[in-house]
C-alpha positions in Angstrom: 58.2 91.5 3.4 55.7 92.3 6.1 56.8 94.5 9.7 55.9 91.9 11.7 57.9 88.8 8.6 60.5 90.9 8.8 60.2 90.5 12.6 59.2 86.7 13.2 62.5 86.2 10.5 64.4 88.3 13.1 63.3 86.2 15.7 64.0 82.6 14.5 68.0 84.2 13.4 68.1 85.2 17.0 67.2 81.8 18.3 69.3 79.8 15.5 72.3 82.0 16.9 72.2 81.5 20.4 71.9 78.0 20.0 74.5 77.4 17.4 77.0 80.0 20.0 75.4 77.6 22.7 76.7 75.3 20.8 79.8 76.4 20.1 81.0 77.5 22.8 80.3 74.1 24.6 82.3 72.9 22.2 85.6 75.0 22.7 84.9 75.2 26.4 82.4 72.5 27.7 78.6 73.0 28.9 80.1 74.6 32.0 81.2 77.2 30.6 78.2 78.4 28.5 75.9 80.7 30.4 73.5 83.3 30.0 75.4 86.1 30.7 78.3 84.7 28.5 75.6 84.0 25.6 74.5 87.4 25.8 77.6 88.8 25.3 78.6 86.7 22.7 76.0 87.1 20.9 75.9 91.0 21.6 72.1 90.6 22.9 70.9 91.9 26.2 70.0 88.8 28.4 66.4 89.7 28.2 66.2 89.4 24.5 68.2 86.3 25.9 65.6 85.0 28.1 63.0 86.2 24.7 63.9 82.6 23.6 65.2 80.6 26.6 64.7 80.7 29.6 67.9 79.7 30.8 70.4 77.9 30.1 68.9 74.0 31.1 65.9 75.0 28.2 68.8 75.8 25.5 70.6 72.7 26.8 67.4 70.9 25.9 67.4 73.0 22.5 70.3 71.9 21.7 69.3 68.3 22.4 66.6 67.5 20.6 68.2 69.2 17.3 70.7 65.5 18.3 67.5 63.8 18.5 66.5 64.9 14.7 69.6 64.4 13.9 70.4 61.0 15.6 66.8 59.9 14.2 67.7 60.4 10.4 71.1 58.6 10.6 68.8 56.3 11.8 66.4 55.8 10.2 68.7 55.5 6.5 70.6 52.6 7.7 67.1 50.7 8.8 65.5 52.5 5.1 65.4 48.8 3.8 65.4 47.0 7.0 65.3 43.0 6.5 66.4 42.9 10.5 69.6 40.9 9.2 72.5 41.3 11.4 74.1 44.1 8.3 71.0 46.6 9.2 71.6 46.0 12.9 75.5 46.6 12.6 75.1 50.0 10.4 72.6 51.5 12.8 74.8 50.2 15.7 78.3 52.0 14.2 75.7 55.3 12.9 75.0 55.5 16.2 78.7 55.9 17.8 79.8 57.4 14.9 77.4 60.2 15.5 78.1 60.1 19.5 82.0 60.5 18.1 81.0 63.1 15.8 79.3 65.3 18.2 80.5 64.7 21.5 78.8 67.8 22.8 75.3 67.4 21.5 75.9 64.3 22.5 76.1 65.3 26.1 72.7 67.2 26.0 71.3 64.6 24.9 72.1 62.0 27.1 74.2 63.1 29.7 73.2 66.2 31.1 70.1 66.5 33.6 66.8 68.1 31.1 63.6 68.5 31.3 63.2 65.9 27.9 61.0 62.8 28.7 62.3 59.7 27.7 59.9 56.3 26.9 56.3 58.1 28.2 54.3 60.9 25.9 55.5 63.6 25.9 58.6 61.9 24.4 59.9 63.9 21.5 58.4 62.7 17.7 62.5 62.6 17.4 63.8 60.8 20.0 60.9 58.0 19.0 61.9 57.8 15.5 65.3 56.8 17.0 64.3 54.1 18.9 62.5 53.3 16.9 65.2 52.5 14.4 67.0 50.0 16.6 63.3 48.3 17.0 63.4 48.1 13.4 67.0 46.7 12.9 66.9 44.1 16.0 63.5 42.7 13.3 60.1 42.5 14.4 60.5 39.2 14.8 62.1 39.4 17.7 60.2 38.7 21.6 60.3 41.2 23.8 62.2 43.2 21.2 61.4 47.7 22.8 62.9 46.1 26.5 66.1 44.6 24.4 66.5 47.4 21.6 66.2 49.8 25.3 69.4 46.8 26.5 70.9 47.7 23.3 70.2 51.4 23.1 71.4 50.7 27.0 75.2 49.0 26.2 76.0 51.5 23.2 75.5 54.3 25.7 78.1 53.1 28.2 80.2 52.7 25.6 79.8 56.1 24.6 80.5 57.0 28.0 83.6 54.7 29.4 85.2 55.8 25.6 84.4 59.2 25.7 85.9 59.6 29.4 88.8 57.4 28.3 87.9 54.4 30.4 88.2 52.5 27.9 91.2 52.8 25.4 88.9 53.8 21.5 91.5 50.8 20.4 89.9 48.3 19.9 85.7 49.9 19.5 85.8 47.9 16.4 85.6 44.8 18.3 83.7 45.9 20.2 80.9 46.4 17.8 81.5 43.5 16.3 80.8 41.4 20.2 78.0 43.2 20.7 76.7 43.5 16.9 76.8 39.3 17.3 75.3 38.7 20.7 72.4 40.9 19.7 71.8 39.9 16.3 71.2 36.1 18.3 67.5 35.4 17.7 68.4 33.3 21.4 69.0 36.5 22.7 
């Protein structure tokens, strides 16, 4: 291995360490606790080293969010692999989205709640975010009128459910019933 290759590998390892440590700290204490000073201390590197990878906390959160979009897209695409636009496919995609949000609340928060410079619905939208959205369009079925707008409304409804459940404004009990109602309404061709 050449010196250049070794340095590139070490840089990549540091990048991964920064992201993993930021996510772990956010999971333990919330995103407010994630500061460059604190991260530098936790990973045992100076702040300038941290800044050589990220301009600041916002970029770190955006990197965590981008990874989250990739994971979410993979989960949703797996549910639409043999999609025919039927209600089962739609339910599976919606359930996978809710499961992702429940199992990765800190990542979800970075993706959809906290401010980042990640562009939605634009030419600058990351490919993984586009893929996640495309899974909703696919699950609704290609024959649906206004499928893009319908997918936006579906995603909005799911996001609302996630935020309300995570903030305990609606009880976790009944989440299956809510999901079934949502799928029934959006699975109806008259929507």
